[in-house]
N, C-alpha and C positions, 0 to 999 in steps of 0.2 A: 056354724061350719056347714058349707054347702056339701052336697053329695059328691060333686067333682073333687072338692078338697079332700073329702074322706077317701075317695078312690086313690088320689095322689099319695096320701099318707100310707095307704096299704102297699103301694108299689115302691115308694121311696126308701132309700137306705136310712139307717139311723143317723149317719153322718150328715146327709142332706137335710133331714128334719131338724137336727140340732142347729145347723147353719141358718135355717129359716126362722126358728122360734126361740132358741135358748140363748139367754144373755149370760155369758161366762164372766166369772169374777176376775178382776185385775187382769183383763185380757183385752188386747187391741183387736176388736172384733173385725176390723177391716182386713186383718191378715188372713181371714178365712173366706174372703171374696174369691170364689173360684177354686178354693181349696177345701178339702174335707176337714171337719172337726175330729180330732182323735177321740175315739169312744172306747173306753175300757169296760169290758162286760163281766169279767170275773177275776177272782184272785185266789191264790193258793200258796200258803206259806210266805216266802219272800218275793213272790212273783205275781204279776198281773198280766192279763191277756186282753187283746183288743178284738174287734169284731171279725178280724181275719184269722184269729187264732195265734197271732204272733205273741211271743212271750217277752216280758220286760222285767228286769230286776228293779224292784221298787226301792231305789236308793235314797228316797226321801221319806219313806214311810207314809206315803200319800202326801201329807203336809205336816210332817213331824208328829204323826198321829198313831200309825199302825204298829204299836210296840210289839205285840205278840204275833204279828203277821196276819195273813188273810185266810179266810175259810175255816175259822175255829167253830165247829158245830156246837161245842159245849157252851160257848158264850152266846151264840144266837139262840140256842134252846132256852137258856136262862131268861132271855128277853121274851120269848114266846110264852113260856110258862107264866111269867108275870102279867103279860097282856091278857091272858085268859082269867087271871085271878082279880087283878085291879089294873086296868089299862091306864087310868089317869085319875088323879085327884090333886088339887093344889095344896101348896104348903102355906096357904094364907089362913092362919088361925087353926089349922089342922095339921096332923102329921100322918105319915103312913109307914109301915114297917121297913121297907127297903131304904128309905131316906134316913130313918133312925139308925139302921144298922151300918149304912155307909158312913154317916157322919161320925159314929162311934169308932169305926175302923180307921178313918182318916185321922181322927184326934190321937189315936194310939201311935200311928205312923209318923205324925208330924213332930218336929222338934220342939222341946221346951213346953211352954204353957199355951201353945196354939191348940185350943180345945173346942172352939166353936166354929161350926161350918155353915156358911151361907151359900146355898146353891144358885147357879145360873145355868144358862144353856150354852155359853160360849166364852172364849177368852176375853173378847172385847167387853162383854157384859161383866165379867169378873173384875177387870181393870177398872171399869167405870163404877162398879159397886164399891170397890175399895176406896176410891176417891170420895164418893158420896158418904160412905161411912166415916171417913176421916173428917170431912167437913162437919158432919152432924155431931160426931164425937166431941170435937173441940168446942163446938157451940154449946153442947150440953154441959161440958165441964167448965164453962166460963171463959173460953178463949175463942170468941167468934171471929177474930181477925185472921185466924189460920185457914187459908184456903189454897195456897200455892203448892205446886208439886214440881220437884226437880226430877229430870230424867236425862239420859245421856244422848249426845249427838248421834244422829242417824239410827237411834233405837226405835224399834217398832213395838207399839203396845196396843194396837187395835184400831178399828175403823169407825166405831160409833163416835159421835162428836166429842164426848168427854174423853174417851180413850185416845182419840186423834189429837186432842190438845196435849196429852201426855207424850205422844209420839214425837220423835225428833227427826222426822223426814220432811223437809219443807215442801218438796214436790207433791207429797200425798196430801198435804194440808191446804195448799193454796186454793184449790177449787171450792173449798167449803168454808172459807173464812168469811166473817169473823167467827172464831171458835170460842168456847168458854174461856174466860181469862184465867191465868194462873200457871200456865206451863212454862217452865224455865229449863234451859239446857245447860249441861255440864259436859266435860270431855269424856269420851269413851276410853276403853282400855285396849285399843289397837296398838300394840307395841311395835308392830312392823312400820307404822306411820307415826311413831312417837316424835315429839318435838326434839330438836337437836340437843338441847341441854340435858336431856335424860335418855337419849336414844341408845346409850351403851350400858344402861344399868336398869334392869327390869324392876328391882325393888324400889329404886328411886323414882322410876316412872309411876309405879303404883302409888307411892306416897304422894307424888305430885297430883295425880288424877283424883285421889281421895280428898286431898286438901283443897282442890278446886271446888268440891262440894261445900266445904266449910266457907270458902270465900263467897260462893253464890248465896248461901244462907245469910251471911253478913251483909252482902249487897242488897238483898231483897228485904232484909229485916227479919230476924228470927221469929218475931211474933206473928209474921204473915205466912210462914212456911208450915204446911201440914205434913208433907210426906216426901220421901225420896223413893222413886221407882227404879229398881235395878234388876236386870236378869242375871242369874248366876253366870252364864255364858251369853254374851249379847249375840242375838241372832243376826239382825240386819247389819250389813257390812261384811259379814262372813265370819261368824264364830270367834268372838273375842273372849278368851278366858281371862279371869281376874289375875293380876300379878300377886305375888306373895305379899300377905299383909294388907291387901287392899280392903277387904271386907271388915277386917278387925278395926281398921282405922275409920271406915265409914260408920260402923256401929258406935264407936266412941264419939264421933261427931254428932250423930243423931241423938244419942243420950245427952250430950252436953247442951243441945239446944231444944230438947223436947220434941224432936221431929220423928215421925213414924218411918220405919224402914219397911217398905213393901218389896218383897221378893217376887217378881213376876216370873212364875215358873210354868206358864202356859206351855212352853216347849220343854223346859229343863226338868220338870217333875216326872215321876213314874218311869225311872230307869234310864232316861236318855243319857245321864252322866254316871250311871252305875249305882244310883241311890234312889230312894223314893222321892227325895227332894234335893235339888241342887245345893241348897243352903247347907245340907248335911255334908256334902262332899267338901265344901270349902270352910266349914266350921263356923258359920255365923248364925246368929239368932234373929230372925225377922220378927216384926210385930204382926205382919200379915203376909200370907202366901196366896197368890192368885194361881189358879190351875184350870186346865181344860184338857183338850186333845188326848193325851195318853191315859187319862183316867178310865176311859172306856175302850181304848185302842181303836176308836172310830166306829165301833159297832152300834153306837147310838150317841146323840149329842148330849154333852154335859160339861159344865164348868162350875167354878165357884171360888170362894175365898175362905181361908182358914185364919181366924183372928185370935189374938191372945185374950186370956181371961180379963186382963186390965181393960181392954177396949170394949169388951162385952158388958162390963160391970155397970156403966151408967144406963144401959138398956135393959138390965135385968132387975132393976129396982125402980120403984116410983112410976110415974106416968110416961116416961120417954119411950117412944116407938121409932124404930128405924123405918122411915117413910119411903120404903123402896121394896119392889117385888117384881118377879118375872113369872108369867103364867105357867110356863113349862119347866121352871126350875125344879131340880130334884125329881124329875118325872119318874114314876114308879118303874117303867121299863128301863130307862137309862140307868137308874140306880141299881137295878138287878143286874144289868149288863156290867156295870162297874165292879160290883162285888165278884162276879164270875171272872172278870178280867184280872182282878187282884189274886183270885185263887190260882190262875195260871201262873202269875208271877211267882207265887210261893212254891207251887208244885214243881215248876221247872227251873227254879232259882235263876230267873232272868237277870237279876241284879248281879249275881255272881258271874254269869256268862259275860256280861259287859265288862266287868272288872278284870276277868281273866283274859279277855281278848282285845281290850282296847289298845294295848301296846302293839299287838300285831296289826291292828287296823291302822294305827299311826305309821308304823314302819312301812306298811304296804303303800300307803298314800305318799309317803316321803320319797319313795322311789321315783315319783314323778318330778322331783326337783332337778333331775338331770335335763329336763326339757327347758329350752330357753324362754318359753312363755310362762313358766311357773315361778312366781316370786316367793310365795309363802304358803306353807301348809300349817294350819293351826286348828285347835279345838281340844276337846276332851271327851272321854266316853265314846259314844257312837254319834258324835256331833262335830263335823269338820267342815272347814272352809278352805278352798284353794284359791289364792289370789293370783290373778294373771297380770303380767306386766309386759310393757313394750321393750324395756331395757332392764335387764336383771341387775347389772352392777350399780346403776343409779336409782333403781326402783321406780323408773319413770312409768307412769300409768298411761292409759289410752285417752285420747280426746273423746268428747261426747259422740262425735260422728264415727270415730273408730270403734267405740264401745257398742254403738248401735249396730254397726256392720258385723262386729264379732259375735255379740250375744244373740241379737234377734235375727240377724241375717244368716248366721251359720250355726253357732253352738247349740241353740235350743233345739232345733229340728235335727241336727246331726247326732246329738246324744240320744235323742228319742229314737231315731232311725236305727241307731246302733244297738238299741235294746236296753238303755239305761234311763230310768226316771230319776232325775235330780233337778237342781235349780241352778240356772245360769242367771245371775242377778247383778245389777249395777246400781243398787241403792247404796252409794258409796263407790269404792273402786270395784272393778269387775271381778266377780268371784263365781266359783262353782261350789254349791253346798251339798253335803251328803249327810244323811241321817237315816241309816237303814234300820229295818226291824231289829229288835234286840235279840232275835234268834239267829242272826247271821254269824257265820264263822269264816275261817280263812278262805274257803272256796268262793264265798261271795265277795270278800275283799279283793281277791285276785281278779275276779270277773270285772269288778268296778275299775280296778287299776288298768286292766288291759283295754277296756273300752275307752277310758279317759285318755290313755296314752295314744291310742290310734287317732281319736278325734282331735285332741290338742295338737298333735303333730301336723295334721291337716290344717288346723286353724292357723298355726304359725306361718304356713306357706301363703296365707291370704293377707298377712299383715304387710 
């Protein structure tokens, strides 16, 4: 770096320096040519603040992450204490106290016989680890032909190549093909867009969607299918809750054909749905849970998978070794932060707060259905999607050009300018997603509704 460049850096704003050097994730970088990159500099409770001191309600918990809110000194201090004691050591043939304590705590919290924890640093790594584990498990027990994984249409399961093969979003996959073979799609649980023959019966729709998993297994050949990946509430597409009986039927199908049920809870675990794990809310027993995000409320990166005793058994006896690892998995500082985060959950009964207030959150958002642009409000817990439509009576959606103009041309920056961090997304039909910190109450719900009402009213005028 030249001395002139160093001088420029000293005088430039953070926004300008970000525009010059920082490559943002999932971001159309050309949109910042001549425009400032938004820079968030601090957070406190349910709010974050930019370089100009403007306050924003964090209606997406960062990225479905900040369960306990921002600025929790006790969680940050737990990480600092651990860094002075043991900043890093790998989990390759060794262990350290915080990883042991956290694995034990998660095993107690997890449903059924999910007693073994394999740590990663992210959700994508957790999803990919589960697929690798499933493949090696079946090879070890004499079923080497099982390698395929089923997942739902437009479901997002991560960005690494293996996780991308599980993901059901064609547009995200196309630039990186060919991907690892074995990803198979089945219908999602968006009742608002249900096929006509089950559009009037939620239970029948759920039965049909679950039975499509069985039909896919039979088409592919049961001896070739290793796992089914399902989120408790599907994220991409705008928060699709499961219909009644859906997961019970899926569990029955998986048992019939010897297929593993992977509950991808990278978003839905740790209170997002009012329980430590979304599978507990809907009463089904997974073989594997993948997690990340809320385990630390974003105060440090951490992810992992929790697997059943049955899946661990071949790796706990004899020479078999799970040939997989991540350098920073179960990092001592991240593990200490996760333990402190879970302490906050217990001390403040955040799960109880979500369960007590989720009805009020739903009712507040449903007020928006009087707007002509709002077609559907759906979700559970503190995890909601608002689907926007061009014609309410027919549920007509927007064209690609109209969606581009609506979301990227107006909504994304208008909501931000109005003081609300949320997600305007068109991976599927256009939606706005909300997943606020678990500490939120009615005052925050009202603030979200008022901002959304104002911005969506203006958006309708542009259609």
